[in-house]
RODOBA-317597 format. One record per residue (C-alpha): x, y, z. Coordinates in steps of 0.02 Angstrom, whole numbers, padded with zeros to 5 digits, always signed. Example, Ala and Ser with C-alpha at 12.3 -4.5 7.8 and 13.67 -1.06 7.14 Angstrom:
2
+00615-00225+00390/+00684-00053+00357/
! end
This chain:
348
-00002-00004-00001/+00078+00172-00058/+00022+00314+00069/+00033+00476-00028/+00148+00610+00030/+00092+00709+00191/-00067+00602+00191/-00157+00613+00355/-00239+00446+00358/-00316+00323+00465/-00331+00125+00462/-00506+00069+00529/-00560-00112+00559/-00688-00214+00652/-00645-00373+00753/-00735-00508+00853/-00604-00611+00950/-00656-00776+01049/-00533-00873+01157/-00524-01018+01283/-00340-00980+01309/-00245-00846+01403/-00151-00702+01305/+00020-00767+01340/-00031-00908+01225/-00151-00855+01104/-00169-00660+01038/-00205-00558+00890/-00078-00428+00833/-00099-00292+00692/+00047-00192+00633/+00130-00093+00496/+00285-00153+00400/+00410-00065+00296/+00557-00125+00195/+00662-00115+00355/+00542-00115+00502/+00387-00192+00585/+00274-00075+00696/+00142-00149+00798/-00009-00054+00820/-00125-00153+00908/-00117-00324+01019/-00258-00413+01104/-00285-00567+01195/-00373-00654+01332/-00516-00780+01370/-00696-00742+01327/-00784-00661+01175/-00773-00472+01135/-00908-00451+01031/-00890-00337+00872/-00766-00191+00921/-00705-00052+00795/-00507+00019+00814/-00451+00164+00715/-00271+00200+00708/-00176+00346+00623/-00052+00311+00482/+00014+00496+00471/+00181+00435+00523/+00189+00327+00350/+00149+00460+00229/+00250+00441+00081/+00301+00266+00101/+00245+00102+00041/+00193-00010+00198/+00102-00178+00206/-00023-00191+00363/-00035-00358+00438/-00161-00448+00544/-00088-00599+00636/-00175-00715+00755/-00050-00815+00862/-00100-01009+00916/+00027-01086+01021/-00065-01240+01025/-00014-01289+01204/-00178-01364+01239/-00278-01413+01083/-00441-01409+01170/-00412-01235+01192/-00466-01156+01033/-00447-00959+00980/-00539-00875+00826/-00548-00713+00756/-00661-00625+00632/-00635-00469+00541/-00727-00348+00430/-00737-00184+00372/-00550-00156+00347/-00529+00012+00266/-00377+00132+00248/-00454+00305+00234/-00364+00456+00156/-00451+00564+00296/-00434+00595+00463/-00567+00502+00574/-00729+00594+00596/-00861+00575+00700/-01035+00655+00758/-01055+00734+00932/-01122+00586+01011/-01013+00481+01141/-00824+00520+01215/-00677+00439+01124/-00635+00275+01207/-00455+00208+01202/-00418+00025+01215/-00258-00025+01303/-00183-00197+01293/-00034-00288+01362/+00025-00466+01335/+00142-00469+01476/+00138-00388+01641/-00027-00291+01638/-00067-00108+01613/-00056+00017+01748/-00108+00166+01670/-00189+00203+01510/-00299+00351+01444/-00463+00376+01509/-00617+00413+01400/-00599+00587+01334/-00728+00722+01279/-00723+00777+01109/-00761+00958+01077/-00838+00999+00907/-00709+01046+00783/-00547+00984+00752/-00447+00893+00900/-00265+00807+00911/-00263+00677+01041/-00086+00616+01109/-00101+00429+01177/+00031+00333+01275/+00019+00195+01417/+00122+00124+01553/+00121-00059+01605/+00151-00135+01784/+00331-00142+01749/+00341+00040+01720/+00389+00021+01533/+00299+00181+01448/+00237+00153+01273/+00298+00291+01153/+00165+00423+01136/+00075+00437+00966/-00072+00538+00910/-00228+00545+00814/-00331+00683+00734/-00518+00678+00752/-00647+00792+00667/-00813+00812+00765/-00968+00866+00681/-01102+00950+00763/-01254+00847+00814/-01357+00907+00654/-01271+00974+00504/-01303+01036+00324/-01288+00883+00218/-01344+00933+00029/-01392+01094-00049/-01482+01131-00217/-01568+01272-00289/-01739+01210-00216/-01680+01113-00062/-01569+01114+00092/-01546+00941+00170/-01489+00920+00349/-01424+00767+00438/-01432+00701+00604/-01269+00635+00671/-01318+00566+00836/-01401+00404+00896/-01553+00490+00959/-01701+00605+00889/-01659+00794+00880/-01798+00918+00924/-01769+01060+00785/-01891+01189+00859/-01739+01293+00909/-01650+01268+00739/-01663+01385+00581/-01587+01408+00408/-01509+01564+00333/-01501+01577+00144/-01522+01761+00136/-01695+01749+00231/-01724+01647+00390/-01830+01486+00383/-01883+01427+00556/-01873+01234+00566/-02001+01127+00669/-02026+00956+00725/-01893+00814+00754/-01765+00730+00652/-01743+00538+00683/-01558+00477+00729/-01426+00455+00582/-01563+00499+00451/-01583+00653+00347/-01719+00781+00308/-01759+00889+00159/-01826+01080+00191/-01887+01146+00029/-01842+01328-00010/-01761+01432-00152/-01576+01453-00120/-01534+01618-00213/-01359+01640-00117/-01192+01567-00123/-01191+01515+00059/-01299+01433+00184/-01300+01440+00371/-01392+01321+00502/-01423+01409+00660/-01465+01336+00845/-01541+01454+00966/-01477+01600+00841/-01292+01524+00851/-01209+01463+00689/-01186+01267+00717/-01142+01237+00526/-01107+01339+00365/-01049+01319+00191/-01016+01423+00032/-01020+01362-00138/-01024+01408-00326/-01193+01455-00397/-01311+01306-00391/-01354+01317-00571/-01178+01213-00611/-01203+01077-00465/-01283+00996-00321/-01181+01027-00160/-01162+00886-00042/-01060+00805+00086/-00953+00660+00028/-01028+00550+00164/-01181+00580+00242/-01169+00707+00395/-00970+00687+00411/-00885+00708+00250/-00802+00851+00155/-00909+00951+00035/-00904+00907-00158/-00993+00938-00310/-01111+00821-00386/-01165+00801-00576/-01044+00931-00636/-00892+00949-00751/-00717+00906-00654/-00679+01029-00522/-00571+01028-00367/-00568+01121-00205/-00462+01160-00056/-00534+01176+00121/-00431+01249+00265/-00398+01167+00425/-00256+01268+00461/-00297+01282+00650/-00231+01092+00637/-00098+01119+00512/-00199+01029+00385/-00303+01046+00217/-00423+00945+00134/-00403+00921-00049/-00568+00864-00167/-00587+00829-00332/-00763+00805-00413/-00853+00760-00562/-00727+00622-00607/-00864+00520-00707/-00705+00447-00812/-00533+00439-00765/-00434+00567-00848/-00276+00546-00933/-00192+00663-00810/-00243+00629-00634/-00080+00712-00557/-00096+00847-00420/+00031+00973-00344/+00012+01099-00207/+00120+01235-00176/+00142+01329-00016/+00268+01414+00092/+00339+01389+00263/+00395+01559+00311/+00514+01594+00174/+00525+01417+00114/+00427+01347-00033/+00340+01186+00002/+00266+01053-00123/+00147+00911-00089/+00126+00805-00257/+00038+00629-00293/-00095+00561-00407/-00275+00521-00382/-00293+00330-00419/-00441+00264-00500/-00485+00143-00345/-00494+00290-00222/-00645+00379-00330/-00814+00348-00239/-00970+00320-00344/-01016+00505-00354/-00848+00531-00444/-00772+00615-00303/-00597+00596-00211/-00542+00680-00049/-00390+00663+00048/-00322+00770+00216/-00138+00832+00207/-00036+00873+00362/+00073+01023+00344/+00220+00972+00435/+00316+00805+00489/+00274+00648+00576/+00389+00519+00643/+00364+00380+00790/+00173+00412+00804/+00190+00604+00839/+00167+00755+00720/+00256+00917+00719/+00155+01044+00616/+00247+01170+00520/+00263+01352+00569/+00225+01511+00477/+00118+01441+00351/+00073+01552+00213/-00119+01596+00171/-00086+01559-00019/-00107+01380-00088/-00076+01358-00280/-00164+01209-00321/-00136+01105-00497/-00241+00949-00550/-00241+00878-00721/-00157+01027-00800/-00285+01148-00733/-00204+01280-00587/-00305+01386-00451/-00252+01480-00319/-00330+01476-00150/-00321+01597-00009/-00357+01502+00162/-00363+01576+00325/
! end
């Protein structure tokens, strides 16, 4: 697997582990290997059944490298009557940071196959917006795990989800119904909302959108907003319901750069890729102080979704050993070239 330069990505998978044997003999390990090294990122063992668990882990430190991701079940066969089984599903490498709704605190799973865990991170409340979490644990022999980090983008409970010239669609990111009586839409004029929106569903609001921006307000405070090109050109929607970056649908090829400079990150999105172009290369030029910087790569066909869009998060800085150091003095001007077309974006 080739991870593009500066990519801020994450590995996500679900597992169901069942064992009659202790972790010293039977266990699951997940890791990343490069040409010269193996990096363990997850280990688990123990008797009983876990049920389905989902794990996300940042791959940012391997950006620009070719890696193998491996899943290994160790079964020592010390006692043939003690069986161990592992089921895996939904194994994905996302070219984006982990995105979640404002529903539950982030929980961290610490496992140790030797002397046991002494201290590990407690569940953490995640604020709406961009959050970087640094994680490490200490075992009972006082060994300290190397600190590593993961970026989480948390979206509000109710967000804008899709915009056309006659409809604004909102989405409920939570696991319970939300009362809309305190919500309103600003499209140049204000529309008061009513009723409820069920969990993890969308709701269409019919109105005329004559502006190039829409705001969603709760108790008169803006909770979500977006700007876009005229709706006669395209329909605008999130790449995935409630959580994804904004993209154009049913339109000629275009690309956009969204600012996440508070976290030293940018989100690059290409849309309108109904067919693979002869040139799928991109280049992003920016400055760090007076030093020119470049991010370059290629949008591969398998990374384009069914709507003809592809997005990826980039980190402006350096990552190693699980921790990332942001660049300083990043300029506001970004010159982006994709498939021979160049645009300049001014980001704040």
